[in-house]
N, C-alpha and C positions, 0 to 999 in steps of 0.2 A: 826483567822487563816484561810487562804484560803483553799478551798477544795482540790486543787491540792497539796498543802504543806502537809495537813493532810494525804492524800492518800500515799504520799511518805514516811512519817513517819510511817504509819501503815504497809506498805510493809517491811520496814527495821525492824520493831519490829517482824513481822511474821517470817522473815528469821532468825533473831537472836534467837527467841524462838525455831525454828525448828532445830537448831544446836545441835547435840547430845553431851552429857556431863554428869557430875555428877547429875545434876538436873533430867534429864530423868531417870537415873538409880534409883534415890530415889523414884520418882513417880511410876515407874513400880514395884519396890520392895514393896512399900506400898500397891499397888493394889494386888499384889500376896499374901501378908501375911494377909491383912485385908479386901480384897474385894473392890468392887467399891466405897463404902462410904469412906473408908480410902484413896483410890487413889484420889478421888475428893477433900477430905480434904487437902491432900498434894499439889494438883494442885492449889487450891484456896489460900492456905497459901503461896505458892511460888509466886503467882501473887501479893499477899499483900506485900511480902518482896521486890519484884521488884518495885512495886509502891512506897514503902517507900524509896528505893534507888533513884528512880527518883525524889522524893520530896527533898531528901537531896542533890541531884546533883544540882537541881535548886537553892538550898540555898547555894551552894558553897562547899559542902564536897568533891566533886571530885577534885576540884582544890587543896585542902589540901592534898589529897592522892597522887596526881601527884607531888606535891612539896616535900613530905616527903617519900622517898623511903624506909626508915626504918619502918615507920608506915605501908606502903603497904606490906612489907615483913612479918611483925608481924601478920597482918591480914591473909596473906596467910598461915602462920604456924598454925594459929588457925583453918583455914578451913581444912588443912591437918589433924590436930588432930581430927576434927569432922568426917572426912571421915573414919579414922581408927576406931573411936568409932562405927560408923554405920556398918563397916565390921565385927568388933568383935561381935556385937549384932547378925548379920546375921549368923555367924558361931556357936555361942554358943546356940542359941535357935533352937528348932525343927521347920521345915518349917510349917507355919500355913496354915490351909485350911479354906475356907468359908464353912458354914454349908449348908445343902441341901436347906434350905429356904432362903439363902442369908444373914444369920446373920454374924455378925462381931466377930471374935475371940477377947477375952478381952485383950490378951497380945499385940496386935498391932491395936488398934482401931483408929477412926478418930482423937482423940486428940493427940496421939503420932505421927500419920502420919502428922498431921498439923504442929507439932513441927519440925519434920524432914524436911518437905518441906520448912518451913520458914527459918530454920537455914542454909540449904545448899545454899540458895540464899543470905541470909544476911551476911554470912561469906565469900562471894566471892567478894573481893575488885575490881576485874576486871570489875564488873558490873558498878561501879561508873565511871571508866575511859571510859568504852564503852558508857555510857550514856552522858558523857561530850562531846565525839565526835559525838554522835547521835544527841544531842540537839543543837549543835553549829549552824547548818544552820537554826534552827527554833526559836531561842531565840534572841530577840532584846532588846535594852536598854529601849525602851519605851513600852515594852509588858506589858499588864495588867494581873491581877490575874486570870481572866477567861481563857485567852489563856494558861497560865502556868498550870492551873488545867486540861485543855484538854490534854496537853502533858503528865502529870502524869497519868491520868486515861487511856489514850490510851495505854501506854506501860504496865502498870500493868494489865489492862483488857485483852489485847491481850495475854499476857503471861499466865494468869489464864485460858483463853478460850482454848488456844492451848493444854495445858497439860490435861485439862478436856476432850477435844476431843480425845486425845490419850487414856485416861482411858476408855471412852465410846466405842471407836472402838475396844479395846481389848475385852470388854464384849460382844458386838454385834457380832463380828466376830468369837467368840468361842475360841479365842487365850488364854483367861484367863484360861479356863478349861484345855487346853493343858499344860499350864505352871503349873497349880496346880497338874496335874498328875505326873509331873516331878519336883515337887517343891524343893526337896532336892538338885538336881543338879543345878537348877536355883539359889537357895540361895548361893551355893558355887561359881558359876560363878559371881553372884552379888557381893559377898564379895571380890573376886579376882579383879574384875574391880575397886571397891572402893579403895582397897589397892594400885593398880597400879596408880590410880589418885592421891592418897595421896602422894605417893613417888614422882610423877612428880611435884605436887604443892610444896611439901617441898623442893625439889631440886632447884626449881626456887627461892624460898624464901631464901634459904641458899646462893645461888649464889648472890642474890641481897644484902644480908647483908654483905657478904664477900667483894663485890665490894665497898659498902659504907664504911666499915671499912678500906679498902685499901686506900681510898681517904683522910682519916683523918690524 
């Protein structure tokens, strides 16, 4: 792949990662409850899921999702359900604080944060469609395995790097300590945001299913 093409792809990946959405909310929520280690775990797992989606896209999954609106809608409903689960967890537990020496509270450690970071990306079918459009200008019929590997590693790596930077900036700037002092209010806002996103995603999925059923 030519350097100019790679730079264009990298720029698109950065702009895509910077777009606020459920993923940012999950990474920030994990950082607040579990500290920097949990936030970084969520960020890296999110990047892994994005990279996996990129691999599946290259293999043709995105074309399948585009062709089957029912499958797309069902995946959206699954994503909405997971957002509700995350919101319920945020509301039902006391806001977790990091210890004075930077320890991680056991109820929301790196393992749980990594799970949430991975799932919020993996249950987002829009990623496959986005990557299908993103990769279209960069994939050719005679393209080798090496070039395709570069595509996958680029989008997954940039995503993980962006969210890791967000976590580190929170810690370095002192914003994390401010959020911790107001953790209970931040948790409630976090839960409300997730519920709002769940309603939006579910409404889109129901609309898609209704439209599909109407054409039958």
